[in-house]
C-alpha positions as CSV (number, residue, x, y, z in Angstrom):
1,E,88.5,108.0,110.9
2,E,91.1,110.2,109.8
3,R,92.8,107.5,107.6
4,L,89.7,107.1,105.8
5,Q,88.9,110.8,105.6
6,A,92.4,111.4,103.9
7,S,92.1,108.3,101.7
8,A,88.7,109.8,100.3
9,F,90.0,113.4,99.7
10,I,93.0,112.1,97.8
11,E,91.2,109.7,95.7
12,W,88.6,112.6,94.7
13,T,91.3,115.0,94.5
14,L,94.0,113.0,91.9
15,A,90.9,112.0,89.8
16,H,89.6,115.5,89.3
17,I,92.5,117.9,89.9
18,S,95.1,116.6,87.1
19,P,97.0,118.7,84.6
20,F,96.7,115.8,81.8
21,K,93.8,115.9,80.3
22,L,93.6,119.5,79.7
23,L,97.3,119.7,78.9
24,G,97.0,117.3,75.7
25,A,93.4,118.8,74.5
26,I,92.6,120.5,71.5
27,G,89.6,122.4,70.1
28,D,86.1,122.0,72.0
29,R,87.2,119.7,74.3
30,R,90.1,121.9,75.5
31,I,87.6,124.9,76.6
32,T,85.1,122.0,78.1
33,L,88.3,120.8,80.1
34,F,89.1,123.9,81.5
35,K,85.7,125.3,82.7
36,Q,85.9,121.5,84.1
37,L,88.9,121.9,85.8
38,Q,87.9,125.4,87.2
39,N,84.8,123.6,88.9
40,D,86.6,121.0,90.2
41,F,88.7,123.1,92.1
42,L,85.0,125.2,93.4
43,E,84.5,121.7,94.5
44,L,88.0,121.4,96.0
45,E,87.1,124.8,97.9
46,N,84.0,123.6,99.4
47,K,85.4,120.3,100.2
48,L,87.8,122.2,102.6
49,K,85.5,124.9,103.8
50,N,82.9,122.0,104.5
51,N,85.2,119.4,106.0
52,V,85.0,121.1,109.9
53,N,87.7,118.3,111.0
54,T,90.7,119.4,108.8
55,E,92.6,122.5,110.1
56,L,91.9,124.2,106.8
57,G,88.5,124.1,107.1
58,G,88.2,124.5,111.0
59,G,90.2,128.0,110.1
60,G,93.0,126.8,112.1
61,G,96.2,125.7,110.2
62,A,97.5,125.5,107.1
63,F,97.8,122.0,106.2
64,F,94.9,119.6,106.0
65,F,95.5,117.7,109.5
66,G,98.1,119.4,110.9
67,N,98.9,122.8,112.2
68,H,101.3,125.6,110.6
69,Q,104.0,123.1,110.6
70,H,102.8,119.8,109.9
71,M,101.5,118.6,106.7
72,S,100.0,114.8,106.1
73,I,100.1,112.2,103.5
74,V,97.1,114.7,101.9
75,E,99.8,117.2,101.3
76,I,102.6,114.6,100.1
77,M,100.3,113.3,97.9
78,V,98.5,116.0,96.6
79,F,100.9,118.9,96.1
80,P,102.7,117.4,93.4
81,Y,99.8,117.3,91.2
82,L,98.8,121.0,92.3
83,E,102.4,122.0,91.6
84,R,101.6,120.8,87.7
85,V,98.4,122.5,87.5
86,V,99.8,125.7,88.6
87,V,102.8,125.9,86.7
88,V,102.5,123.5,83.6
89,L,98.5,124.7,82.9
90,G,99.4,127.9,83.7
91,H,102.5,127.8,81.1
92,F,100.6,126.2,78.2
93,R,96.7,126.8,79.2
94,N,97.0,130.3,80.8
95,F,95.1,128.3,84.0
96,S,94.8,129.1,87.4
97,I,93.2,128.5,90.7
98,P,90.3,130.2,90.8
99,E,90.3,133.2,92.8
100,E,87.6,132.0,94.9
101,C,89.1,128.9,96.2
102,V,90.9,130.8,99.2
103,L,91.6,128.1,101.2
104,V,93.3,126.0,97.6
105,I,95.1,129.1,97.4
106,K,96.5,129.4,100.8
107,W,97.1,125.4,101.1
108,Y,99.0,125.6,97.9
109,K,101.4,128.8,99.5
110,A,101.9,127.1,102.6
111,M,103.1,123.9,101.2
112,C,105.7,126.3,98.7
113,E,106.9,127.1,102.2
114,V,107.7,124.1,103.5
115,D,111.6,123.5,104.0
116,A,111.2,120.0,102.4
117,V,109.6,121.1,99.5
118,V,111.6,123.9,99.0
119,K,114.7,121.6,98.6
120,T,112.7,119.0,96.1
121,R,110.7,121.1,94.2
122,Q,111.2,121.0,90.3
123,D,112.6,123.9,88.6
124,Y,109.8,126.0,86.5
125,N,111.5,125.5,83.4
126,V,112.5,122.1,84.0
127,L,108.6,121.3,84.6
128,V,107.6,123.2,81.5
129,D,110.2,121.5,79.4
130,A,109.2,118.2,80.6
131,Y,105.6,118.8,79.3
132,T,106.4,120.6,76.3
133,K,105.8,117.3,74.0
134,Y,102.4,116.1,75.7
135,A,100.9,119.8,75.3
136,P,99.6,120.7,71.5
137,K,99.2,124.2,70.5
């Protein structure tokens, strides 16, 4: 059951929490996609709150299925997207995770402290430079 739950969660998250559409959008489409991404983050927050099988939803640990020390395939697959939303869209589109998304923020912050993430994380300027050509003004 955990495998199916993780798969469904990853699939939904990667389809909805992505920096790429908003990054390249212009005009009214940018405004629409900005609002949609905010709403998608609120839905992600609700998915975490309502999923009592996750440590996050159950109030236990910092990770999806793990405790305070063990991340799962969910974190490995989803964190790079969250990282790009926070860094790239934060830089180019002034986007941030809505403050109402306390579990998402807790999750993101916990991932930023994982030793393997710290050692392999892209530098802020490298990420911004890599996406500059995809971000029309």
